[in-house]
N, CA and C atoms as a LAMMPS dump frame, in Angstrom:
ITEM: TIMESTEP
0
ITEM: NUMBER OF ATOMS
573
ITEM: BOX BOUNDS ff ff ff
-5.0000000000000000e+02 5.0000000000000000e+02
-5.0000000000000000e+02 5.0000000000000000e+02
-5.0000000000000000e+02 5.0000000000000000e+02
ITEM: ATOMS id mol type element x y z
1 1 1 N 128.456 269.996 398.116
2 1 2 C 127.774 271.16 398.631
3 1 3 C 128.79 272.232 398.999
4 2 1 N 129.877 271.848 399.65
5 2 2 C 130.881 272.833 400.034
6 2 3 C 131.489 273.505 398.815
7 3 1 N 131.784 272.738 397.773
8 3 2 C 132.353 273.319 396.56
9 3 3 C 131.387 274.301 395.929
10 4 1 N 130.113 273.945 395.875
11 4 2 C 129.109 274.864 395.315
12 4 3 C 129.056 276.138 396.137
13 5 1 N 129.028 276.004 397.449
14 5 2 C 128.935 277.175 398.317
15 5 3 C 130.139 278.086 398.131
16 6 1 N 131.306 277.517 398.023
17 6 2 C 132.513 278.327 397.839
18 6 3 C 132.458 279.097 396.53
19 7 1 N 131.907 278.473 395.492
20 7 2 C 131.847 279.148 394.19
21 7 3 C 130.857 280.298 394.189
22 8 1 N 129.814 280.235 394.999
23 8 2 C 128.724 281.2 394.871
24 8 3 C 128.593 282.172 396.023
25 9 1 N 129.318 282.018 397.097
26 9 2 C 129.031 282.802 398.289
27 9 3 C 129.343 284.276 398.148
28 10 1 N 130.166 284.669 397.218
29 10 2 C 130.591 286.062 397.182
30 10 3 C 130.509 286.72 395.812
31 11 1 N 130.016 286.034 394.838
32 11 2 C 130.021 286.653 393.518
33 11 3 C 128.746 286.328 392.767
34 12 1 N 128.528 287.108 391.74
35 12 2 C 127.393 286.859 390.872
36 12 3 C 127.832 285.848 389.829
37 13 1 N 126.911 285.034 389.363
38 13 2 C 127.256 284.121 388.295
39 13 3 C 126.168 284.138 387.248
40 14 1 N 126.504 283.661 386.084
41 14 2 C 125.544 283.633 384.991
42 14 3 C 124.768 282.328 385.042
43 15 1 N 123.572 282.386 385.633
44 15 2 C 122.707 281.213 385.66
45 15 3 C 121.541 281.419 384.717
46 16 1 N 121.555 282.515 383.991
47 16 2 C 120.404 282.833 383.148
48 16 3 C 120.428 282.111 381.814
49 17 1 N 121.541 281.532 381.452
50 17 2 C 121.635 280.857 380.163
51 17 3 C 121.784 279.358 380.38
52 18 1 N 120.664 278.647 380.485
53 18 2 C 120.757 277.209 380.717
54 18 3 C 121.342 276.498 379.506
55 19 1 N 121.885 275.32 379.784
56 19 2 C 122.442 274.549 378.684
57 19 3 C 121.328 274.119 377.73
58 20 1 N 121.694 273.841 376.501
59 20 2 C 120.693 273.545 375.476
60 20 3 C 119.854 272.321 375.81
61 21 1 N 120.376 271.385 376.584
62 21 2 C 119.575 270.207 376.912
63 21 3 C 118.532 270.499 377.989
64 22 1 N 118.537 271.703 378.552
65 22 2 C 117.508 272.063 379.514
66 22 3 C 116.349 272.8 378.861
67 23 1 N 116.598 273.515 377.813
68 23 2 C 115.577 274.376 377.246
69 23 3 C 114.666 273.609 376.299
70 24 1 N 113.438 273.42 376.723
71 24 2 C 112.435 272.772 375.881
72 24 3 C 111.3 273.739 375.605
73 25 1 N 111.481 274.972 375.919
74 25 2 C 110.443 275.966 375.715
75 25 3 C 109.848 276.395 377.032
76 26 1 N 109.702 277.681 377.176
77 26 2 C 109.149 278.228 378.403
78 26 3 C 107.703 277.78 378.57
79 27 1 N 107.284 277.717 379.804
80 27 2 C 105.917 277.302 380.102
81 27 3 C 105.242 278.372 380.94
82 28 1 N 103.933 278.304 380.974
83 28 2 C 103.162 279.217 381.807
84 28 3 C 103.506 278.992 383.271
85 29 1 N 103.674 277.723 383.672
86 29 2 C 104.032 277.413 385.064
87 29 3 C 105.39 277.991 385.413
88 30 1 N 106.36 277.834 384.517
89 30 2 C 107.694 278.371 384.783
90 30 3 C 107.652 279.893 384.896
91 31 1 N 106.902 280.513 384.018
92 31 2 C 106.778 281.968 384.055
93 31 3 C 106.143 282.427 385.365
94 32 1 N 105.124 281.718 385.815
95 32 2 C 104.468 282.069 387.084
96 32 3 C 105.426 281.905 388.261
97 33 1 N 106.221 280.842 388.249
98 33 2 C 107.219 280.65 389.312
99 33 3 C 108.232 281.792 389.31
100 34 1 N 108.703 282.154 388.135
101 34 2 C 109.674 283.245 388.019
102 34 3 C 109.066 284.56 388.488
103 35 1 N 107.817 284.795 388.129
104 35 2 C 107.136 286.018 388.574
105 35 3 C 107.067 286.077 390.098
106 36 1 N 106.746 284.945 390.728
107 36 2 C 106.659 284.915 392.194
108 36 3 C 108.035 285.132 392.822
109 37 1 N 109.072 284.556 392.239
110 37 2 C 110.422 284.782 392.745
111 37 3 C 110.757 286.275 392.648
112 38 1 N 110.478 286.875 391.499
113 38 2 C 110.782 288.297 391.315
114 38 3 C 110.007 289.177 392.292
115 39 1 N 108.761 288.835 392.575
116 39 2 C 107.975 289.606 393.541
117 39 3 C 108.616 289.531 394.923
118 40 1 N 109.059 288.346 395.323
119 40 2 C 109.732 288.207 396.61
120 40 3 C 111.017 289.011 396.671
121 41 1 N 111.784 288.984 395.6
122 41 2 C 113.034 289.754 395.543
123 41 3 C 112.723 291.245 395.637
124 42 1 N 111.73 291.712 394.873
125 42 2 C 111.364 293.141 394.932
126 42 3 C 110.933 293.54 396.34
127 43 1 N 110.165 292.695 396.993
128 43 2 C 109.709 293.001 398.357
129 43 3 C 110.876 293.067 399.33
130 44 1 N 111.795 292.133 399.221
131 44 2 C 112.964 292.146 400.106
132 44 3 C 113.838 293.363 399.826
133 45 1 N 114.027 293.704 398.562
134 45 2 C 114.812 294.892 398.213
135 45 3 C 114.14 296.152 398.754
136 46 1 N 112.829 296.273 398.578
137 46 2 C 112.116 297.457 399.063
138 46 3 C 112.273 297.602 400.577
139 47 1 N 112.149 296.498 401.291
140 47 2 C 112.298 296.552 402.742
141 47 3 C 113.735 296.912 403.125
142 48 1 N 114.693 296.239 402.525
143 48 2 C 116.102 296.462 402.865
144 48 3 C 116.537 297.89 402.55
145 49 1 N 116.042 298.43 401.457
146 49 2 C 116.411 299.786 401.057
147 49 3 C 116.03 300.798 402.128
148 50 1 N 114.923 300.576 402.819
149 50 2 C 114.454 301.519 403.827
150 50 3 C 115.064 301.355 405.208
151 51 1 N 115.941 300.399 405.376
152 51 2 C 116.53 300.159 406.697
153 51 3 C 117.591 301.198 407.045
154 52 1 N 117.663 301.535 408.31
155 52 2 C 118.737 302.393 408.801
156 52 3 C 119.996 301.54 408.974
157 53 1 N 121.121 302.185 409.173
158 53 2 C 122.36 301.445 409.423
159 53 3 C 122.233 300.587 410.676
160 54 1 N 121.567 301.104 411.705
161 54 2 C 121.383 300.332 412.942
162 54 3 C 120.499 299.109 412.69
163 55 1 N 119.436 299.272 411.916
164 55 2 C 118.556 298.139 411.61
165 55 3 C 119.281 297.091 410.772
166 56 1 N 120.149 297.515 409.876
167 56 2 C 120.931 296.601 409.035
168 56 3 C 121.79 295.676 409.9
169 57 1 N 122.158 296.155 411.098
170 57 2 C 123.037 295.4 411.995
171 57 3 C 122.305 294.596 413.06
172 58 1 N 120.978 294.594 413.048
173 58 2 C 120.231 293.819 414.044
174 58 3 C 120.462 292.333 413.802
175 59 1 N 120.814 291.639 414.872
176 59 2 C 120.994 290.18 414.796
177 59 3 C 119.652 289.501 415.034
178 60 1 N 119.342 288.531 414.199
179 60 2 C 118.065 287.833 414.325
180 60 3 C 118.103 286.865 415.506
181 61 1 N 117.017 286.846 416.287
182 61 2 C 116.954 285.929 417.43
183 61 3 C 117.094 284.472 416.984
184 62 1 N 117.706 283.674 417.82
185 62 2 C 117.908 282.239 417.591
186 62 3 C 118.724 281.933 416.341
187 63 1 N 119.17 282.933 415.633
188 63 2 C 119.928 282.75 414.406
189 63 3 C 121.307 283.371 414.586
190 64 1 N 121.324 284.631 414.995
191 64 2 C 122.578 285.327 415.237
192 64 3 C 123.079 286.137 414.053
193 65 1 N 122.627 285.796 412.845
194 65 2 C 123.067 286.557 411.681
195 65 3 C 122.357 287.903 411.664
196 66 1 N 123.056 288.913 411.155
197 66 2 C 122.457 290.234 411.064
198 66 3 C 121.494 290.304 409.881
199 67 1 N 120.658 291.315 409.9
200 67 2 C 119.732 291.555 408.794
201 67 3 C 120.517 291.652 407.49
202 68 1 N 121.62 292.396 407.506
203 68 2 C 122.437 292.553 406.294
204 68 3 C 122.979 291.242 405.774
205 69 1 N 123.461 290.408 406.661
206 69 2 C 123.984 289.097 406.26
207 69 3 C 122.865 288.24 405.679
208 70 1 N 121.683 288.319 406.267
209 70 2 C 120.545 287.533 405.765
210 70 3 C 120.179 287.968 404.35
211 71 1 N 120.122 289.271 404.102
212 71 2 C 119.786 289.763 402.758
213 71 3 C 120.829 289.282 401.758
214 72 1 N 122.096 289.38 402.11
215 72 2 C 123.163 288.911 401.227
216 72 3 C 123.075 287.399 401.041
217 73 1 N 122.742 286.687 402.09
218 73 2 C 122.584 285.225 402.028
219 73 3 C 121.548 284.829 400.97
220 74 1 N 120.395 285.484 400.989
221 74 2 C 119.354 285.165 400.009
222 74 3 C 119.917 285.32 398.605
223 75 1 N 120.604 286.424 398.373
224 75 2 C 121.177 286.684 397.048
225 75 3 C 122.223 285.651 396.676
226 76 1 N 123.051 285.287 397.628
227 76 2 C 124.194 284.432 397.312
228 76 3 C 123.828 282.971 397.081
229 77 1 N 122.673 282.536 397.585
230 77 2 C 122.321 281.128 397.385
231 77 3 C 121.419 280.881 396.177
232 78 1 N 120.916 281.932 395.546
233 78 2 C 120.115 281.712 394.334
234 78 3 C 120.845 280.826 393.322
235 79 1 N 122.121 281.075 393.033
236 79 2 C 122.794 280.218 392.05
237 79 3 C 122.823 278.74 392.453
238 80 1 N 123.025 278.472 393.726
239 80 2 C 123.043 277.079 394.196
240 80 3 C 121.661 276.463 394.032
241 81 1 N 120.639 277.201 394.45
242 81 2 C 119.272 276.685 394.371
243 81 3 C 118.873 276.411 392.923
244 82 1 N 119.263 277.289 392.028
245 82 2 C 118.931 277.094 390.609
246 82 3 C 119.721 275.924 390.03
247 83 1 N 120.994 275.825 390.373
248 83 2 C 121.795 274.701 389.873
249 83 3 C 121.19 273.365 390.302
250 84 1 N 120.747 273.28 391.55
251 84 2 C 120.139 272.042 392.031
252 84 3 C 118.817 271.76 391.32
253 85 1 N 118.019 272.792 391.098
254 85 2 C 116.764 272.608 390.371
255 85 3 C 117.029 272.159 388.935
256 86 1 N 118.04 272.726 388.3
257 86 2 C 118.39 272.318 386.937
258 86 3 C 118.852 270.864 386.91
259 87 1 N 119.515 270.446 387.964
260 87 2 C 119.929 269.043 388.065
261 87 3 C 118.696 268.135 388.109
262 88 1 N 117.7 268.505 388.916
263 88 2 C 116.457 267.73 388.957
264 88 3 C 115.737 267.778 387.617
265 89 1 N 115.781 268.928 386.949
266 89 2 C 115.117 269.072 385.643
267 89 3 C 115.681 268.095 384.62
268 90 1 N 116.914 267.645 384.85
269 90 2 C 117.532 266.649 383.977
270 90 3 C 117.311 265.235 384.507
271 91 1 N 116.562 265.111 385.6
272 91 2 C 116.288 263.797 386.175
273 91 3 C 117.432 263.249 387.007
274 92 1 N 118.362 264.098 387.4
275 92 2 C 119.526 263.662 388.175
276 92 3 C 119.272 263.847 389.669
277 93 1 N 119.641 262.848 390.451
278 93 2 C 119.483 262.903 391.902
279 93 3 C 120.385 263.982 392.494
280 94 1 N 119.955 264.529 393.612
281 94 2 C 120.764 265.489 394.37
282 94 3 C 121.304 264.73 395.572
283 95 1 N 122.618 264.649 395.655
284 95 2 C 123.267 263.918 396.742
285 95 3 C 124.207 264.852 397.494
286 96 1 N 124.413 264.554 398.767
287 96 2 C 125.376 265.307 399.556
288 96 3 C 124.862 266.614 400.128
289 97 1 N 123.638 266.973 399.858
290 97 2 C 123.066 268.193 400.424
291 97 3 C 122.301 267.78 401.679
292 98 1 N 122.8 268.226 402.814
293 98 2 C 122.191 267.885 404.095
294 98 3 C 121.961 269.159 404.897
295 99 1 N 121.139 269.062 405.932
296 99 2 C 120.905 270.209 406.811
297 99 3 C 122.222 270.667 407.437
298 100 1 N 123.071 269.719 407.836
299 100 2 C 124.364 270.084 408.429
300 100 3 C 125.239 270.838 407.429
301 101 1 N 125.267 270.387 406.183
302 101 2 C 126.068 271.07 405.159
303 101 3 C 125.546 272.48 404.916
304 102 1 N 124.235 272.637 404.899
305 102 2 C 123.643 273.965 404.704
306 102 3 C 123.956 274.866 405.892
307 103 1 N 123.822 274.337 407.098
308 103 2 C 124.138 275.132 408.289
309 103 3 C 125.596 275.566 408.293
310 104 1 N 126.488 274.666 407.896
311 104 2 C 127.908 274.995 407.815
312 104 3 C 128.15 276.084 406.761
313 105 1 N 127.517 275.947 405.597
314 105 2 C 127.651 276.936 404.538
315 105 3 C 127.14 278.296 405.027
316 106 1 N 126 278.312 405.703
317 106 2 C 125.431 279.565 406.197
318 106 3 C 126.31 280.208 407.262
319 107 1 N 126.877 279.4 408.142
320 107 2 C 127.768 279.938 409.177
321 107 3 C 129.019 280.538 408.554
322 108 1 N 129.588 279.851 407.58
323 108 2 C 130.774 280.36 406.895
324 108 3 C 130.442 281.658 406.152
325 109 1 N 129.3 281.673 405.493
326 109 2 C 128.862 282.881 404.788
327 109 3 C 128.733 284.054 405.759
328 110 1 N 128.147 283.826 406.929
329 110 2 C 127.949 284.895 407.912
330 110 3 C 129.278 285.499 408.356
331 111 1 N 130.276 284.659 408.523
332 111 2 C 131.602 285.151 408.925
333 111 3 C 132.246 285.933 407.783
334 112 1 N 132.206 285.37 406.583
335 112 2 C 132.866 285.998 405.436
336 112 3 C 132.207 287.298 405.007
337 113 1 N 130.916 287.468 405.31
338 113 2 C 130.19 288.643 404.832
339 113 3 C 129.606 289.469 405.976
340 114 1 N 130.221 289.394 407.142
341 114 2 C 129.729 290.116 408.317
342 114 3 C 129.674 291.627 408.087
343 115 1 N 130.554 292.138 407.275
344 115 2 C 130.616 293.584 407.036
345 115 3 C 129.955 293.999 405.725
346 116 1 N 129.098 293.161 405.172
347 116 2 C 128.472 293.47 403.881
348 116 3 C 127.683 294.779 403.978
349 117 1 N 127.823 295.593 402.957
350 117 2 C 127.076 296.847 402.927
351 117 3 C 125.703 296.617 402.311
352 118 1 N 124.82 297.552 402.581
353 118 2 C 123.471 297.476 402.026
354 118 3 C 123.527 297.494 400.502
355 119 1 N 124.331 298.38 399.935
356 119 2 C 124.426 298.469 398.476
357 119 3 C 124.933 297.173 397.86
358 120 1 N 125.967 296.576 398.472
359 120 2 C 126.508 295.31 397.948
360 120 3 C 125.448 294.208 397.965
361 121 1 N 124.762 294.077 399.088
362 121 2 C 123.772 293.006 399.228
363 121 3 C 122.598 293.213 398.279
364 122 1 N 122.114 294.432 398.178
365 122 2 C 120.969 294.7 397.311
366 122 3 C 121.35 294.524 395.846
367 123 1 N 122.531 294.968 395.46
368 123 2 C 122.976 294.767 394.071
369 123 3 C 123.056 293.283 393.731
370 124 1 N 123.636 292.488 394.631
371 124 2 C 123.741 291.053 394.389
372 124 3 C 122.36 290.406 394.355
373 125 1 N 121.477 290.84 395.234
374 125 2 C 120.119 290.308 395.254
375 125 3 C 119.401 290.627 393.943
376 126 1 N 119.539 291.843 393.488
377 126 2 C 118.89 292.251 392.232
378 126 3 C 119.428 291.419 391.057
379 127 1 N 120.743 291.287 390.97
380 127 2 C 121.351 290.587 389.836
381 127 3 C 121.117 289.078 389.894
382 128 1 N 121.345 288.457 391.036
383 128 2 C 121.143 287.008 391.124
384 128 3 C 119.662 286.643 391.083
385 129 1 N 118.793 287.529 391.594
386 129 2 C 117.362 287.295 391.49
387 129 3 C 116.899 287.309 390.039
388 130 1 N 117.393 288.278 389.269
389 130 2 C 117.031 288.355 387.846
390 130 3 C 117.549 287.14 387.086
391 131 1 N 118.775 286.733 387.383
392 131 2 C 119.345 285.561 386.711
393 131 3 C 118.576 284.293 387.081
394 132 1 N 118.182 284.175 388.346
395 132 2 C 117.403 283.005 388.777
396 132 3 C 116.053 282.969 388.07
397 133 1 N 115.388 284.107 387.973
398 133 2 C 114.092 284.166 387.295
399 133 3 C 114.237 283.786 385.822
400 134 1 N 115.29 284.264 385.176
401 134 2 C 115.514 283.927 383.764
402 134 3 C 115.751 282.427 383.6
403 135 1 N 116.496 281.842 384.515
404 135 2 C 116.761 280.407 384.446
405 135 3 C 115.477 279.608 384.643
406 136 1 N 114.621 280.053 385.536
407 136 2 C 113.342 279.372 385.758
408 136 3 C 112.471 279.476 384.513
409 137 1 N 112.415 280.655 383.922
410 137 2 C 111.583 280.852 382.72
411 137 3 C 112.037 279.975 381.554
412 138 1 N 113.286 279.558 381.563
413 138 2 C 113.808 278.719 380.479
414 138 3 C 113.368 277.261 380.599
415 139 1 N 112.759 276.895 381.714
416 139 2 C 112.333 275.512 381.928
417 139 3 C 110.973 275.249 381.299
418 140 1 N 110.795 274.042 380.816
419 140 2 C 109.51 273.61 380.275
420 140 3 C 108.738 272.81 381.308
421 141 1 N 107.477 272.557 381.011
422 141 2 C 106.627 271.793 381.934
423 141 3 C 107.191 270.405 382.229
424 142 1 N 107.735 269.761 381.217
425 142 2 C 108.296 268.426 381.406
426 142 3 C 109.459 268.464 382.397
427 143 1 N 110.278 269.495 382.312
428 143 2 C 111.407 269.63 383.234
429 143 3 C 110.937 269.938 384.647
430 144 1 N 109.924 270.797 384.774
431 144 2 C 109.391 271.116 386.098
432 144 3 C 108.826 269.876 386.777
433 145 1 N 108.307 268.94 385.985
434 145 2 C 107.692 267.723 386.519
435 145 3 C 108.687 266.595 386.771
436 146 1 N 109.914 266.731 386.291
437 146 2 C 110.918 265.671 386.515
438 146 3 C 111.166 265.517 388.008
439 147 1 N 111.304 264.268 388.439
440 147 2 C 111.564 263.981 389.848
441 147 3 C 112.771 263.07 389.97
442 148 1 N 113.491 263.259 391.052
443 148 2 C 114.643 262.415 391.376
444 148 3 C 114.864 262.519 392.883
445 149 1 N 115.585 261.571 393.465
446 149 2 C 115.86 261.616 394.904
447 149 3 C 116.649 262.875 395.292
448 150 1 N 116.281 263.433 396.454
449 150 2 C 116.94 264.627 396.978
450 150 3 C 117.411 264.325 398.398
451 151 1 N 118.716 264.355 398.597
452 151 2 C 119.293 263.969 399.888
453 151 3 C 118.795 264.823 401.049
454 152 1 N 118.527 266.104 400.826
455 152 2 C 118.051 266.983 401.896
456 152 3 C 116.703 266.523 402.442
457 153 1 N 115.956 265.781 401.638
458 153 2 C 114.635 265.289 402.018
459 153 3 C 114.637 263.764 402.135
460 154 1 N 115.687 263.209 402.748
461 154 2 C 115.792 261.763 402.984
462 154 3 C 115.657 260.966 401.692
463 155 1 N 116.192 261.508 400.613
464 155 2 C 116.178 260.879 399.291
465 155 3 C 114.775 260.657 398.733
466 156 1 N 113.818 261.437 399.208
467 156 2 C 112.475 261.379 398.613
468 156 3 C 112.565 261.879 397.174
469 157 1 N 111.85 261.249 396.25
470 157 2 C 111.863 261.727 394.864
471 157 3 C 110.986 262.975 394.744
472 158 1 N 111.62 264.096 394.49
473 158 2 C 110.917 265.38 394.424
474 158 3 C 111.049 265.976 393.034
475 159 1 N 110.07 266.794 392.669
476 159 2 C 110.103 267.423 391.359
477 159 3 C 110.94 268.696 391.382
478 160 1 N 111.365 269.061 390.209
479 160 2 C 112.071 270.317 390.02
480 160 3 C 111.196 271.471 390.513
481 161 1 N 109.904 271.445 390.182
482 161 2 C 109.021 272.532 390.606
483 161 3 C 108.95 272.624 392.124
484 162 1 N 108.828 271.482 392.809
485 162 2 C 108.787 271.52 394.27
486 162 3 C 110.05 272.154 394.825
487 163 1 N 111.201 271.737 394.321
488 163 2 C 112.456 272.278 394.833
489 163 3 C 112.533 273.783 394.598
490 164 1 N 112.111 274.231 393.434
491 164 2 C 112.097 275.679 393.162
492 164 3 C 111.177 276.404 394.138
493 165 1 N 109.975 275.874 394.325
494 165 2 C 109.026 276.542 395.216
495 165 3 C 109.505 276.545 396.658
496 166 1 N 110.09 275.449 397.105
497 166 2 C 110.508 275.344 398.503
498 166 3 C 111.818 276.071 398.791
499 167 1 N 112.559 276.408 397.768
500 167 2 C 113.843 277.067 398
501 167 3 C 113.925 278.42 397.295
502 168 1 N 114.246 278.467 396.031
503 168 2 C 114.5 279.742 395.355
504 168 3 C 113.3 280.684 395.422
505 169 1 N 112.108 280.188 395.143
506 169 2 C 110.925 281.065 395.127
507 169 3 C 110.577 281.528 396.541
508 170 1 N 110.601 280.652 397.494
509 170 2 C 110.197 280.946 398.874
510 170 3 C 111.238 281.744 399.652
511 171 1 N 112.477 281.671 399.26
512 171 2 C 113.569 282.171 400.074
513 171 3 C 113.43 283.644 400.46
514 172 1 N 113.142 284.499 399.508
515 172 2 C 113.005 285.929 399.82
516 172 3 C 111.858 286.174 400.789
517 173 1 N 110.731 285.521 400.562
518 173 2 C 109.562 285.705 401.423
519 173 3 C 109.858 285.24 402.853
520 174 1 N 110.469 284.078 402.962
521 174 2 C 110.803 283.492 404.262
522 174 3 C 111.687 284.427 405.079
523 175 1 N 112.77 284.89 404.472
524 175 2 C 113.687 285.744 405.212
525 175 3 C 113.156 287.159 405.391
526 176 1 N 112.352 287.649 404.465
527 176 2 C 111.728 288.96 404.654
528 176 3 C 110.852 288.948 405.904
529 177 1 N 110.069 287.9 406.087
530 177 2 C 109.214 287.803 407.275
531 177 3 C 110.058 287.795 408.55
532 178 1 N 111.16 287.083 408.517
533 178 2 C 112.031 286.999 409.701
534 178 3 C 112.685 288.336 410.019
535 179 1 N 113.206 289.024 409.005
536 179 2 C 113.877 290.299 409.287
537 179 3 C 112.858 291.372 409.652
538 180 1 N 111.676 291.325 409.075
539 180 2 C 110.621 292.28 409.458
540 180 3 C 110.284 292.139 410.938
541 181 1 N 110.112 290.895 411.385
542 181 2 C 109.8 290.661 412.803
543 181 3 C 110.912 291.181 413.695
544 182 1 N 112.14 290.912 413.318
545 182 2 C 113.271 291.351 414.138
546 182 3 C 113.356 292.868 414.202
547 183 1 N 113.152 293.524 413.067
548 183 2 C 113.256 294.983 413.03
549 183 3 C 112.049 295.622 413.71
550 184 1 N 110.854 295.164 413.402
551 184 2 C 109.638 295.777 413.947
552 184 3 C 109.462 295.495 415.425
553 185 1 N 109.798 294.278 415.811
554 185 2 C 109.577 293.896 417.206
555 185 3 C 110.713 294.239 418.129
556 186 1 N 111.804 294.673 417.543
557 186 2 C 112.946 294.965 418.386
558 186 3 C 113.451 293.729 419.101
559 187 1 N 113.13 292.542 418.536
560 187 2 C 113.528 291.305 419.186
561 187 3 C 114.949 290.916 418.861
562 188 1 N 115.548 291.653 417.938
563 188 2 C 116.935 291.377 417.599
564 188 3 C 117.876 292.193 418.464
565 189 1 N 119.115 291.866 418.412
566 189 2 C 120.14 292.576 419.158
567 189 3 C 121.029 293.263 418.132
568 190 1 N 121.328 294.537 418.37
569 190 2 C 122.211 295.235 417.446
570 190 3 C 123.616 294.671 417.605
571 191 1 N 124.169 294.209 416.5
572 191 2 C 125.498 293.567 416.527
573 191 3 C 126.597 294.615 416.608
């Protein structure tokens, strides 16, 4: 998990071209998942674009990360989330991914990207979101249905589709709701 986080925390990567053993033909389900991911990304971009510099610096309650860091975080973890989903699509177990490892990765990301600009975060979100959607569209129904143990969920055998929905697809929506509350409610603290 740490190696993956280090590779993806600050740069865009090409996740749009899956390996040939993953592509069995796009499916309607995969396309719908990609569409939902893209809608979440567009919504987060639209919200972030309208933020003032002061709002960009609001720290989220109980989290401490700023709105800007959160937006960049969503963008920076798409490659990890897609790589893990592709691993499940091949029927391979996900090991070593724990809540503690994710929390450590997020804390390190917050420190390394504390000064992220709105333009940098939105550009990365746009590019990694598009690449994630393309990677999802490349999956077939059989791959979406593949299940294998996932360490983050106590080694429960989960499908590729579940992992995509619970992570890559949901991520923009989840954090958009959190940053909206912080900005609208004034419940955050300006960092």
